OpenMM code with the backbone's topology and positions (N, CA, C; nanometers):
from openmm import Vec3, app, unit

residues = "MET THR ARG PRO ALA ILE ALA LEU VAL VAL LEU LEU ALA ALA CYS PRO THR PRO LEU ARG ALA HIS ASP GLY PRO PRO PHE PRO ILE VAL SER ASP GLN ARG ALA GLY ALA TYR VAL VAL SER ILE TRP THR ASP PRO ASP ALA THR ASP ASP GLY SER ALA GLY GLY GLN PHE TRP VAL GLN LEU GLN LEU ALA GLY THR ASP ALA MET VAL PRO ALA ALA THR ARG ALA THR LEU GLY VAL ARG PRO VAL VAL ARG THR THR PRO MET VAL SER ALA ALA ALA GLU PRO VAL ARG GLY ASP VAL THR ASN GLN PHE ALA ALA VAL VAL LEU ASN HIS GLU GLY ARG PHE ALA VAL GLU VAL SER ILE ASP GLY PRO ALA GLY PRO ALA SER VAL SER ALA GLN VAL ASP ALA THR TYR ASP LEU ARG PRO PRO PRO PHE LEU LEU VAL VAL TYR ALA LEU PRO PHE VAL LEU ALA GLY ALA LEU TRP MET ARG LEU LEU ILE LYS ARG ARG THR VAL GLY GLY ARG".split()
positions = [
    Vec3(1.1872, 6.7186, 0.9493),
    Vec3(1.2422, 6.5855, 0.9417),
    Vec3(1.3836, 6.5968, 0.8840),
    Vec3(1.4747, 6.5249, 0.9412),
    Vec3(1.6135, 6.5336, 0.8962),
    Vec3(1.6355, 6.4525, 0.7689),
    Vec3(1.7387, 6.4862, 0.6987),
    Vec3(1.7688, 6.4162, 0.5724),
    Vec3(1.7958, 6.2677, 0.5929),
    Vec3(1.8709, 6.2261, 0.6973),
    Vec3(1.8925, 6.0823, 0.7159),
    Vec3(1.7608, 6.0069, 0.7418),
    Vec3(1.6691, 6.0696, 0.8143),
    Vec3(1.5412, 6.0039, 0.8408),
    Vec3(1.4605, 5.9893, 0.7127),
    Vec3(1.4613, 6.0919, 0.6290),
    Vec3(1.3906, 6.0851, 0.5011),
    Vec3(1.4530, 5.9765, 0.4134),
    Vec3(1.5856, 5.9714, 0.4116),
    Vec3(1.6552, 5.8697, 0.3311),
    Vec3(1.6198, 5.7293, 0.3798),
    Vec3(1.6105, 5.7115, 0.5113),
    Vec3(1.5748, 5.5811, 0.5668),
    Vec3(1.4335, 5.5406, 0.5259),
    Vec3(1.3390, 5.6324, 0.5340),
    Vec3(1.2011, 5.6032, 0.4955),
    Vec3(1.1931, 5.5689, 0.3471),
    Vec3(1.2616, 5.6455, 0.2632),
    Vec3(1.2618, 5.6177, 0.1192),
    Vec3(1.3262, 5.4829, 0.0910),
    Vec3(1.4359, 5.4512, 0.1592),
    Vec3(1.5036, 5.3232, 0.1402),
    Vec3(1.4138, 5.2064, 0.1798),
    Vec3(1.3449, 5.2188, 0.2921),
    Vec3(1.2540, 5.1114, 0.3357),
    Vec3(1.1371, 5.0945, 0.2389),
    Vec3(1.0855, 5.2035, 0.1873),
    Vec3(0.9726, 5.1957, 0.0944),
    Vec3(1.0137, 5.1348, -0.0384),
    Vec3(1.1373, 5.1567, -0.0794),
    Vec3(1.1835, 5.1071, -0.2090),
    Vec3(1.2524, 4.9709, -0.1979),
    Vec3(1.2563, 4.9134, -0.0818),
    Vec3(1.3250, 4.7859, -0.0596),
    Vec3(1.2657, 4.6777, -0.1502),
    Vec3(1.3445, 4.6214, -0.2436),
    Vec3(1.2904, 4.5248, -0.3393),
    Vec3(1.2700, 4.3857, -0.2819),
    Vec3(1.3368, 4.3503, -0.1748),
    Vec3(1.3206, 4.2157, -0.1195),
    Vec3(1.2085, 4.2173, -0.0168),
    Vec3(1.1210, 4.1190, -0.0225),
    Vec3(1.0112, 4.1154, 0.0734),
    Vec3(1.0612, 4.0822, 0.2136),
    Vec3(1.0011, 4.1448, 0.3126),
    Vec3(1.0326, 4.1134, 0.4504),
    Vec3(0.9614, 3.9842, 0.4875),
    Vec3(1.0298, 3.8971, 0.5565),
    Vec3(0.9727, 3.7671, 0.5896),
    Vec3(0.9456, 3.7597, 0.7395),
    Vec3(0.8397, 3.6905, 0.7753),
    Vec3(0.8073, 3.6672, 0.9151),
    Vec3(0.7616, 3.5239, 0.9293),
    Vec3(0.7765, 3.4700, 1.0461),
    Vec3(0.7350, 3.3318, 1.0688),
    Vec3(0.5943, 3.3320, 1.1259),
    Vec3(0.5069, 3.2480, 1.0711),
    Vec3(0.3681, 3.2487, 1.1153),
    Vec3(0.3375, 3.1369, 1.2130),
    Vec3(0.4363, 3.0700, 1.2641),
    Vec3(0.4154, 2.9691, 1.3661),
    Vec3(0.4387, 2.8284, 1.3144),
    Vec3(0.4613, 2.7388, 1.4069),
    Vec3(0.4914, 2.6007, 1.3690),
    Vec3(0.3644, 2.5227, 1.3352),
    Vec3(0.3803, 2.4103, 1.2659),
    Vec3(0.2652, 2.3217, 1.2427),
    Vec3(0.2122, 2.2694, 1.3767),
    Vec3(0.0870, 2.2281, 1.3768),
    Vec3(0.0270, 2.1742, 1.4984),
    Vec3(-0.0463, 2.0441, 1.4654),
    Vec3(-0.0647, 1.9559, 1.5643),
    Vec3(-0.1289, 1.8270, 1.5369),
    Vec3(-0.2811, 1.8381, 1.5294),
    Vec3(-0.3402, 1.7668, 1.4338),
    Vec3(-0.4864, 1.7541, 1.4297),
    Vec3(-0.5276, 1.6100, 1.4590),
    Vec3(-0.4320, 1.5173, 1.4488),
    Vec3(-0.4511, 1.3778, 1.4899),
    Vec3(-0.3226, 1.3367, 1.5606),
    Vec3(-0.3352, 1.2802, 1.6788),
    Vec3(-0.2179, 1.2380, 1.7541),
    Vec3(-0.2272, 1.0901, 1.7891),
    Vec3(-0.1367, 1.0120, 1.7341),
    Vec3(-0.1222, 0.8701, 1.7661),
    Vec3(-0.2542, 0.7930, 1.7616),
    Vec3(-0.3277, 0.8092, 1.6542),
    Vec3(-0.4547, 0.7366, 1.6367),
    Vec3(-0.4264, 0.6053, 1.5645),
    Vec3(-0.4799, 0.4967, 1.6190),
    Vec3(-0.4621, 0.3667, 1.5552),
    Vec3(-0.5611, 0.3535, 1.4395),
    Vec3(-0.5070, 0.3135, 1.3243),
    Vec3(-0.5882, 0.2924, 1.2044),
    Vec3(-0.5290, 0.1731, 1.1309),
    Vec3(-0.6039, 0.0635, 1.1260),
    Vec3(-0.5529, -0.0583, 1.0631),
    Vec3(-0.4269, -0.1029, 1.1336),
    Vec3(-0.3210, -0.1273, 1.0591),
    Vec3(-0.1943, -0.1732, 1.1159),
    Vec3(-0.1036, -0.0577, 1.1576),
    Vec3(-0.1538, 0.0654, 1.1512),
    Vec3(-0.0699, 0.1829, 1.1722),
    Vec3(-0.1138, 0.2647, 1.2932),
    Vec3(-0.0194, 0.3414, 1.3449),
    Vec3(-0.0464, 0.4488, 1.4400),
    Vec3(-0.0141, 0.5771, 1.3638),
    Vec3(-0.1146, 0.6648, 1.3505),
    Vec3(-0.1043, 0.7804, 1.2611),
    Vec3(-0.1136, 0.9104, 1.3405),
    Vec3(-0.0274, 1.0051, 1.3038),
    Vec3(-0.0365, 1.1427, 1.3527),
    Vec3(-0.0364, 1.2334, 1.2298),
    Vec3(-0.1174, 1.3388, 1.2341),
    Vec3(-0.1228, 1.4358, 1.1246),
    Vec3(-0.0958, 1.5733, 1.1835),
    Vec3(0.0033, 1.6406, 1.1262),
    Vec3(0.0377, 1.7769, 1.1643),
    Vec3(0.0065, 1.8674, 1.0465),
    Vec3(-0.0305, 1.9926, 1.0744),
    Vec3(-0.0687, 2.0819, 0.9662),
    Vec3(-0.0305, 2.2273, 0.9930),
    Vec3(-0.0152, 2.2990, 0.8830),
    Vec3(-0.0051, 2.4449, 0.8812),
    Vec3(-0.1055, 2.4880, 0.7743),
    Vec3(-0.2325, 2.5058, 0.8135),
    Vec3(-0.3416, 2.5228, 0.7152),
    Vec3(-0.3635, 2.6665, 0.6692),
    Vec3(-0.2740, 2.7175, 0.5858),
    Vec3(-0.2891, 2.8535, 0.5346),
    Vec3(-0.3771, 2.8538, 0.4103),
    Vec3(-0.4784, 2.9380, 0.4116),
    Vec3(-0.5636, 2.9577, 0.2938),
    Vec3(-0.4956, 3.0579, 0.2014),
    Vec3(-0.5154, 3.0409, 0.0702),
    Vec3(-0.4561, 3.1321, -0.0275),
    Vec3(-0.5595, 3.1686, -0.1332),
    Vec3(-0.5431, 3.2866, -0.1910),
    Vec3(-0.6308, 3.3316, -0.2996),
    Vec3(-0.5657, 3.3147, -0.4368),
    Vec3(-0.4357, 3.2914, -0.4382),
    Vec3(-0.3635, 3.2877, -0.5657),
    Vec3(-0.3488, 3.1473, -0.6242),
    Vec3(-0.4115, 3.0481, -0.5641),
    Vec3(-0.4049, 2.9126, -0.6172),
    Vec3(-0.2820, 2.8351, -0.5745),
    Vec3(-0.1988, 2.8926, -0.4889),
    Vec3(-0.0815, 2.8195, -0.4414),
    Vec3(-0.1231, 2.7241, -0.3294),
    Vec3(-0.0476, 2.6170, -0.3178),
    Vec3(-0.0781, 2.5132, -0.2183),
    Vec3(-0.0256, 2.5563, -0.0818),
    Vec3(-0.1042, 2.6351, -0.0102),
    Vec3(-0.0636, 2.6854, 0.1209),
    Vec3(-0.0991, 2.5926, 0.2352),
    Vec3(-0.1894, 2.4973, 0.2126),
    Vec3(-0.2271, 2.4013, 0.3163),
    Vec3(-0.1250, 2.2903, 0.3223),
    Vec3(-0.0423, 2.2905, 0.4255),
    Vec3(0.0656, 2.1930, 0.4381),
    Vec3(0.0303, 2.0892, 0.5432),
    Vec3(0.0557, 1.9628, 0.5102),
    Vec3(0.0216, 1.8520, 0.5989),
    Vec3(0.1371, 1.7521, 0.6047),
    Vec3(0.1678, 1.7052, 0.7253),
    Vec3(0.2676, 1.6020, 0.7474),
    Vec3(0.1965, 1.4817, 0.8088),
    Vec3(0.2151, 1.3653, 0.7502),
    Vec3(0.1551, 1.2413, 0.8000),
    Vec3(0.2683, 1.1578, 0.8574),
    Vec3(0.2579, 1.1245, 0.9857),
    Vec3(0.3599, 1.0439, 1.0517),
    Vec3(0.3026, 0.9055, 1.0791),
    Vec3(0.3791, 0.8035, 1.0413),
    Vec3(0.3317, 0.6656, 1.0489),
    Vec3(0.4247, 0.5794, 1.1329),
    Vec3(0.3637, 0.4862, 1.2063),
    Vec3(0.4344, 0.3797, 1.2775),
    Vec3(0.3501, 0.2544, 1.2624),
    Vec3(0.4129, 0.1398, 1.2733),
    Vec3(0.3353, 0.0159, 1.2765),
    Vec3(0.2859, -0.0037, 1.4183),
    Vec3(0.1577, -0.0375, 1.4346),
    Vec3(0.0967, -0.0506, 1.5669),
    Vec3(0.1486, -0.1754, 1.6379),
    Vec3(0.1810, -0.1593, 1.7653),
    Vec3(0.2167, -0.2716, 1.8513),
    Vec3(0.3486, -0.3388, 1.8196),
    Vec3(0.4355, -0.2744, 1.7446),
    Vec3(0.5633, -0.3355, 1.7102),
    Vec3(0.6670, -0.2269, 1.6867),
    Vec3(0.7927, -0.2670, 1.6979),
    Vec3(0.9017, -0.1737, 1.6696),
    Vec3(0.9522, -0.1892, 1.5267),
    Vec3(0.8818, -0.2687, 1.4460),
    Vec3(0.9228, -0.2924, 1.3073),
    Vec3(0.9130, -0.1635, 1.2266),
    Vec3(0.9903, -0.1570, 1.1221),
    Vec3(0.9914, -0.0407, 1.0342),
    Vec3(0.8679, -0.0421, 0.9436),
    Vec3(0.8192, 0.0754, 0.9114),
    Vec3(0.7097, 0.0884, 0.8148),
    Vec3(0.7661, 0.0496, 0.6782),
    Vec3(0.6994, -0.0404, 0.6044),
    Vec3(0.7508, -0.0812, 0.4729),
    Vec3(0.7701, 0.0391, 0.3794),
    Vec3(0.8755, 0.0329, 0.2996),
    Vec3(0.9126, 0.1439, 0.2117),
    Vec3(0.8062, 0.1751, 0.1075),
    Vec3(0.7231, 0.0800, 0.0732),
    Vec3(0.6195, 0.1014, -0.0292),
    Vec3(0.4938, 0.1670, 0.0272),
    Vec3(0.4899, 0.1975, 0.1550),
    Vec3(0.3720, 0.2571, 0.2180),
    Vec3(0.3594, 0.4031, 0.1771),
    Vec3(0.2414, 0.4395, 0.1301),
    Vec3(0.2159, 0.5771, 0.0863),
    Vec3(0.0838, 0.6268, 0.1439),
    Vec3(0.0812, 0.7570, 0.1719),
    Vec3(-0.0400, 0.8230, 0.2214),
    Vec3(-0.0921, 0.9164, 0.1127),
    Vec3(-0.2233, 0.9259, 0.1047),
    Vec3(-0.2888, 1.0213, 0.0151),
    Vec3(-0.3769, 1.1102, 0.1015),
    Vec3(-0.3630, 1.2403, 0.0837),
    Vec3(-0.4367, 1.3374, 0.1633),
    Vec3(-0.5481, 1.3973, 0.0791),
    Vec3(-0.6665, 1.4106, 0.1373),
    Vec3(-0.7776, 1.4770, 0.0712),
    Vec3(-0.8403, 1.5789, 0.1633),
    Vec3(-0.8785, 1.6942, 0.1091),
    Vec3(-0.9471, 1.7971, 0.1877),
    Vec3(-1.0678, 1.8465, 0.1101),
    Vec3(-1.1711, 1.8838, 0.1839),
    Vec3(-1.2894, 1.9451, 0.1237),
    Vec3(-1.3527, 2.0350, 0.2286),
    Vec3(-1.4138, 2.1441, 0.1847),
    Vec3(-1.4801, 2.2332, 0.2803),
    Vec3(-1.5961, 2.1622, 0.3490),
    Vec3(-1.6163, 2.1915, 0.4750),
    Vec3(-1.7247, 2.1287, 0.5506),
    Vec3(-1.8595, 2.1901, 0.5141),
    Vec3(-1.8653, 2.3221, 0.4941),
    Vec3(-1.9935, 2.3886, 0.4718),
    Vec3(-2.0260, 2.4136, 0.3256),
    Vec3(-1.9343, 2.3916, 0.2360),
    Vec3(-1.9597, 2.4112, 0.0935),
    Vec3(-1.9633, 2.2758, 0.0238),
    Vec3(-2.0347, 2.2689, -0.0838),
    Vec3(-2.0411, 2.1439, -0.1590),
    Vec3(-1.9473, 2.1517, -0.2787),
    Vec3(-1.8202, 2.1284, -0.2524),
    Vec3(-1.7199, 2.1244, -0.3574),
    Vec3(-1.6493, 1.9903, -0.3500),
    Vec3(-1.5913, 1.9471, -0.4607),
    Vec3(-1.5250, 1.8166, -0.4595),
    Vec3(-1.3990, 1.8173, -0.3731),
    Vec3(-1.3586, 1.6989, -0.3326),
    Vec3(-1.2385, 1.6825, -0.2521),
    Vec3(-1.1152, 1.7114, -0.3378),
    Vec3(-1.0211, 1.7816, -0.2792),
    Vec3(-0.8923, 1.8086, -0.3422),
    Vec3(-0.7928, 1.7117, -0.2798),
    Vec3(-0.7236, 1.6342, -0.3637),
    Vec3(-0.6326, 1.5318, -0.3132),
    Vec3(-0.4891, 1.5584, -0.3556),
    Vec3(-0.3970, 1.5047, -0.2763),
    Vec3(-0.2541, 1.5113, -0.3090),
    Vec3(-0.1862, 1.3888, -0.2507),
    Vec3(-0.0949, 1.3327, -0.3263),
    Vec3(-0.0157, 1.2199, -0.2773),
    Vec3(0.0933, 1.2738, -0.1859),
    Vec3(0.1044, 1.2141, -0.0687),
    Vec3(0.2089, 1.2545, 0.0251),
    Vec3(0.3403, 1.1877, -0.0161),
    Vec3(0.4480, 1.2627, -0.0060),
    Vec3(0.5809, 1.2123, -0.0421),
    Vec3(0.6669, 1.2038, 0.0832),
    Vec3(0.7497, 1.1019, 0.0934),
    Vec3(0.8398, 1.0920, 0.2095),
    Vec3(0.9313, 1.2136, 0.2198),
    Vec3(0.9505, 1.2613, 0.3420),
    Vec3(1.0387, 1.3744, 0.3673),
    Vec3(1.1808, 1.3211, 0.3800),
    Vec3(1.2707, 1.3652, 0.2940),
    Vec3(1.4096, 1.3206, 0.2903),
    Vec3(1.4192, 1.1674, 0.2891),
    Vec3(1.3286, 1.1022, 0.2155),
    Vec3(1.3330, 0.9572, 0.2011),
    Vec3(1.2795, 0.8785, 0.3194),
    Vec3(1.2266, 0.9456, 0.4198),
    Vec3(1.1757, 0.8795, 0.5402),
    Vec3(1.0271, 0.8499, 0.5232),
    Vec3(0.9922, 0.7219, 0.5035),
    Vec3(0.8535, 0.6842, 0.4784),
    Vec3(0.7652, 0.7040, 0.6022),
    Vec3(0.8242, 0.7169, 0.7204),
    Vec3(0.7442, 0.7389, 0.8417),
    Vec3(0.6993, 0.8840, 0.8565),
    Vec3(0.7539, 0.9734, 0.7741),
    Vec3(0.7163, 1.1149, 0.7772),
    Vec3(0.6919, 1.1595, 0.6334),
    Vec3(0.5659, 1.1762, 0.5958),
    Vec3(0.5307, 1.2101, 0.4587),
    Vec3(0.4633, 1.3472, 0.4550),
    Vec3(0.4851, 1.4190, 0.3441),
    Vec3(0.4377, 1.5569, 0.3308),
    Vec3(0.3505, 1.5731, 0.2072),
    Vec3(0.2421, 1.6504, 0.2229),
    Vec3(0.1562, 1.6872, 0.1096),
    Vec3(0.1095, 1.8312, 0.1288),
    Vec3(0.0956, 1.9015, 0.0169),
    Vec3(0.0444, 2.0388, 0.0201),
    Vec3(-0.0749, 2.0472, -0.0737),
    Vec3(-0.1807, 2.1148, -0.0289),
    Vec3(-0.3032, 2.1307, -0.1083),
    Vec3(-0.3483, 2.2754, -0.1043),
    Vec3(-0.4332, 2.3100, -0.1989),
    Vec3(-0.4892, 2.4453, -0.2048),
    Vec3(-0.6108, 2.4524, -0.1128),
    Vec3(-0.6049, 2.5430, -0.0176),
    Vec3(-0.7200, 2.5754, 0.0675),
    Vec3(-0.7600, 2.7161, 0.0232),
    Vec3(-0.8647, 2.7263, -0.0601),
    Vec3(-0.8928, 2.8518, -0.1305),
    Vec3(-0.9815, 2.9506, -0.0544),
    Vec3(-1.0107, 2.9224, 0.0703),
    Vec3(-1.0865, 3.0179, 0.1515),
    Vec3(-1.0677, 2.9844, 0.2988),
    Vec3(-1.1015, 3.0810, 0.3834),
    Vec3(-1.0982, 3.0543, 0.5268),
    Vec3(-1.2172, 2.9678, 0.5633),
    Vec3(-1.2011, 2.8893, 0.6651),
    Vec3(-1.3118, 2.8090, 0.7136),
    Vec3(-1.2690, 2.6681, 0.7495),
    Vec3(-1.3686, 2.5900, 0.7843),
    Vec3(-1.3448, 2.4524, 0.8309),
    Vec3(-1.3339, 2.3580, 0.7114),
    Vec3(-1.2327, 2.2716, 0.7134),
    Vec3(-1.2104, 2.1718, 0.6110),
    Vec3(-1.2058, 2.0333, 0.6743),
    Vec3(-1.2672, 1.9363, 0.6061),
    Vec3(-1.2539, 1.7963, 0.6447),
    Vec3(-1.1245, 1.7453, 0.5829),
    Vec3(-1.0478, 1.6714, 0.6610),
    Vec3(-0.9208, 1.6158, 0.6157),
    Vec3(-0.9314, 1.4641, 0.6231),
    Vec3(-0.8991, 1.3981, 0.5135),
    Vec3(-0.9018, 1.2522, 0.5097),
    Vec3(-0.7679, 1.2027, 0.4577),
    Vec3(-0.7068, 1.1118, 0.5327),
    Vec3(-0.5802, 1.0529, 0.4921),
    Vec3(-0.6028, 0.9041, 0.4700),
    Vec3(-0.5683, 0.8578, 0.3498),
    Vec3(-0.5763, 0.7155, 0.3160),
    Vec3(-0.4343, 0.6619, 0.3069),
    Vec3(-0.4125, 0.5494, 0.3696),
    Vec3(-0.2798, 0.4880, 0.3708),
    Vec3(-0.2900, 0.3534, 0.3002),
    Vec3(-0.1937, 0.3265, 0.2147),
    Vec3(-0.1903, 0.1999, 0.1438),
    Vec3(-0.0467, 0.1497, 0.1425),
    Vec3(-0.0301, 0.0233, 0.1774),
    Vec3(0.1037, -0.0342, 0.1778),
    Vec3(0.0985, -0.1820, 0.2077),
    Vec3(0.2135, -0.2472, 0.2151),
    Vec3(0.2197, -0.3912, 0.2426),
    Vec3(0.1544, -0.4328, 0.3750),
    Vec3(0.1470, -0.3420, 0.4706),
    Vec3(0.0832, -0.3745, 0.5993),
    Vec3(-0.0683, -0.3602, 0.5924),
    Vec3(-0.1224, -0.3206, 0.4761),
    Vec3(-0.2666, -0.3095, 0.4579),
    Vec3(-0.3125, -0.1656, 0.4470),
    Vec3(-0.4414, -0.1478, 0.4133),
    Vec3(-0.4963, -0.0120, 0.4007),
    Vec3(-0.5437, 0.0423, 0.5360),
    Vec3(-0.5545, 0.1722, 0.5430),
    Vec3(-0.6079, 0.2387, 0.6619),
    Vec3(-0.6520, 0.3784, 0.6215),
    Vec3(-0.7361, 0.4383, 0.7039),
    Vec3(-0.7766, 0.5764, 0.6799),
    Vec3(-0.8019, 0.6474, 0.8120),
    Vec3(-0.7769, 0.7780, 0.8099),
    Vec3(-0.7944, 0.8632, 0.9276),
    Vec3(-0.8634, 0.9905, 0.8810),
    Vec3(-0.9577, 1.0403, 0.9620),
    Vec3(-1.0293, 1.1641, 0.9300),
    Vec3(-1.0126, 1.2647, 1.0425),
    Vec3(-1.0154, 1.3912, 1.0056),
    Vec3(-1.0071, 1.5000, 1.1032),
    Vec3(-1.0654, 1.6250, 1.0393),
    Vec3(-1.0662, 1.7340, 1.1131),
    Vec3(-1.1086, 1.8637, 1.0606),
    Vec3(-1.0085, 1.9688, 1.1052),
    Vec3(-0.9972, 2.0740, 1.0236),
    Vec3(-0.9041, 2.1818, 1.0545),
    Vec3(-0.9649, 2.3135, 1.0068),
    Vec3(-0.9316, 2.4217, 1.0762),
    Vec3(-0.9736, 2.5564, 1.0365),
    Vec3(-0.8610, 2.6223, 0.9585),
    Vec3(-0.8873, 2.6547, 0.8329),
    Vec3(-0.7894, 2.7238, 0.7496),
    Vec3(-0.8056, 2.8743, 0.7682),
    Vec3(-0.6924, 2.9424, 0.7772),
    Vec3(-0.6926, 3.0879, 0.7906),
    Vec3(-0.5895, 3.1462, 0.6959),
    Vec3(-0.6063, 3.2719, 0.6610),
    Vec3(-0.5069, 3.3401, 0.5795),
    Vec3(-0.3879, 3.3716, 0.6663),
    Vec3(-0.2710, 3.3738, 0.6043),
    Vec3(-0.1500, 3.4140, 0.6724),
    Vec3(-0.1690, 3.5604, 0.7110),
    Vec3(-0.1595, 3.5923, 0.8377),
    Vec3(-0.1993, 3.7243, 0.8868),
    Vec3(-0.0885, 3.8290, 0.8869),
    Vec3(0.0198, 3.8033, 0.8140),
    Vec3(0.1259, 3.9036, 0.8067),
    Vec3(0.0806, 4.0196, 0.7192),
    Vec3(0.1112, 4.1427, 0.7585),
    Vec3(0.0764, 4.2560, 0.6710),
    Vec3(0.1707, 4.2607, 0.5512),
    Vec3(0.1271, 4.3199, 0.4419),
    Vec3(0.2169, 4.3374, 0.3272),
    Vec3(0.3356, 4.4250, 0.3668),
    Vec3(0.4512, 4.4059, 0.3019),
    Vec3(0.5716, 4.4811, 0.3408),
    Vec3(0.5550, 4.6320, 0.3378),
    Vec3(0.4764, 4.6860, 0.2426),
    Vec3(0.4629, 4.8322, 0.2380),
    Vec3(0.3911, 4.8848, 0.3626),
    Vec3(0.3056, 4.8040, 0.4254),
    Vec3(0.2391, 4.8503, 0.5467),
    Vec3(0.3354, 4.8601, 0.6645),
    Vec3(0.4403, 4.7793, 0.6640),
    Vec3(0.5395, 4.7906, 0.7708),
    Vec3(0.6046, 4.9284, 0.7685),
    Vec3(0.6280, 4.9811, 0.6486),
    Vec3(0.6835, 5.1155, 0.6367),
    Vec3(0.5831, 5.2181, 0.6893),
    Vec3(0.4569, 5.2024, 0.6542),
    Vec3(0.3526, 5.2944, 0.7012),
    Vec3(0.3429, 5.2906, 0.8535),
    Vec3(0.3496, 5.1688, 0.9106),
    Vec3(0.3418, 5.1566, 1.0566),
    Vec3(0.4645, 5.2173, 1.1254),
    Vec3(0.5818, 5.2059, 1.0613),
    Vec3(0.7054, 5.2560, 1.1222),
    Vec3(0.7211, 5.4072, 1.1088),
    Vec3(0.6558, 5.4671, 1.0102),
    Vec3(0.6732, 5.6097, 0.9813),
    Vec3(0.6501, 5.7002, 1.1025),
    Vec3(0.5435, 5.6855, 1.1809),
    Vec3(0.5266, 5.7757, 1.2965),
    Vec3(0.6416, 5.7655, 1.3966),
    Vec3(0.6967, 5.6470, 1.4144),
    Vec3(0.8069, 5.6309, 1.5090),
    Vec3(0.9347, 5.6948, 1.4548),
    Vec3(0.9560, 5.6829, 1.3247),
    Vec3(1.0718, 5.7468, 1.2625),
    Vec3(1.0579, 5.8990, 1.2738),
    Vec3(0.9393, 5.9502, 1.2461),
    Vec3(0.9175, 6.0946, 1.2567),
    Vec3(0.9360, 6.1432, 1.4006),
    Vec3(0.8825, 6.0710, 1.4968),
    Vec3(0.8985, 6.1104, 1.6374),
    Vec3(1.0457, 6.1080, 1.6769),
    Vec3(1.1184, 6.0070, 1.6326),
    Vec3(1.2619, 5.9985, 1.6622),
    Vec3(1.3382, 6.1140, 1.5994),
    Vec3(1.3024, 6.1503, 1.4747),
    Vec3(1.3689, 6.2612, 1.4074),
    Vec3(1.3422, 6.3930, 1.4805),
    Vec3(1.2182, 6.4144, 1.5225),
    Vec3(1.1860, 6.5368, 1.5976),
    Vec3(1.2590, 6.5401, 1.7315),
    Vec3(1.2675, 6.4263, 1.7977),
    Vec3(1.3368, 6.4195, 1.9268),
    Vec3(1.4861, 6.4522, 1.9079),
    Vec3(1.5470, 6.3927, 1.8042),
    Vec3(1.6884, 6.4200, 1.7781),
    Vec3(1.7098, 6.5681, 1.7451),
    Vec3(1.6201, 6.6251, 1.6694),
    Vec3(1.6308, 6.7667, 1.6339),
    Vec3(1.6225, 6.8534, 1.7598),
    Vec3(1.5301, 6.8181, 1.8498),
    Vec3(1.5169, 6.8917, 1.9756),
    Vec3(1.6428, 6.8787, 2.0601),
    Vec3(1.6999, 6.7587, 2.0692),
    Vec3(1.8221, 6.7397, 2.1478),
    Vec3(1.9379, 6.8196, 2.0900),
    Vec3(1.9506, 6.8196, 1.9580),
    Vec3(2.0586, 6.8953, 1.8929),
    Vec3(2.0394, 7.0448, 1.9157),
    Vec3(1.9161, 7.0913, 1.9061),
    Vec3(1.8879, 7.2335, 1.9266),
    Vec3(1.9179, 7.2735, 2.0708),
    Vec3(1.8811, 7.1902, 2.1677),
    Vec3(1.9106, 7.2208, 2.3092),
    Vec3(2.0593, 7.2271, 2.3331),
    Vec3(2.1324, 7.1342, 2.2716),
    Vec3(2.2762, 7.1295, 2.2929),
    Vec3(2.3434, 7.2553, 2.2359),
    Vec3(2.2977, 7.3003, 2.1197),
    Vec3(2.3580, 7.4210, 2.0588),
    Vec3(2.3198, 7.5462, 2.1351),
    Vec3(2.1948, 7.5539, 2.1851),
    Vec3(2.1513, 7.6702, 2.2615),
    Vec3(2.2177, 7.6693, 2.3982),
    Vec3(2.2279, 7.5531, 2.4635),
    Vec3(2.2869, 7.5427, 2.5959),
    Vec3(2.4364, 7.5645, 2.5946),
    Vec3(2.5035, 7.5417, 2.4799),
    Vec3(2.6485, 7.5557, 2.4702),
    Vec3(2.6921, 7.6997, 2.4560),
    Vec3(2.6019, 7.7906, 2.4264),
    Vec3(2.6394, 7.9324, 2.4070),
    Vec3(2.6545, 8.0043, 2.5325),
] * unit.nanometer
topology = app.Topology()
chain = topology.addChain("A")
for resn in residues:
    res = topology.addResidue(resn, chain)
    for name in ("N", "CA", "C"):
        topology.addAtom(name, app.Element.getBySymbol(name[0]), res)
């Protein structure tokens, strides 16, 4: 193995910043469902976590049904999730408007294991109360840890180093 290849492998292994990857966009679990005075859509990126961080992300989109009127500014959504097959209490979070837009509200909750979760959104505001229910499958983010990327890349780096060594050796032998 050549010195530059060894240096590259050591540099990648010692890289202090984590490598980032995108795990995909949110997807809808409720699309334009009428509930009370509202038309509700719920989008989610349901990542399960073991460290207690709120990886389950939910966006609640609201419109007033049958009208082009604006959703009143005091309208708020509350999101609750609970496992379908386990008997644990519901975990709730108040949704907050995204960049001040009450028609698009965001909440994040802890989904502490893989599996099916019941999702309940309660809406309260001047146009009246409403609620919407759905289910979602939570999964762990499937990216490998950064050190495994180095392990996966190592055979290709070694093969490239051997190939370069062979090409250099052929060139020196053929030039004589």
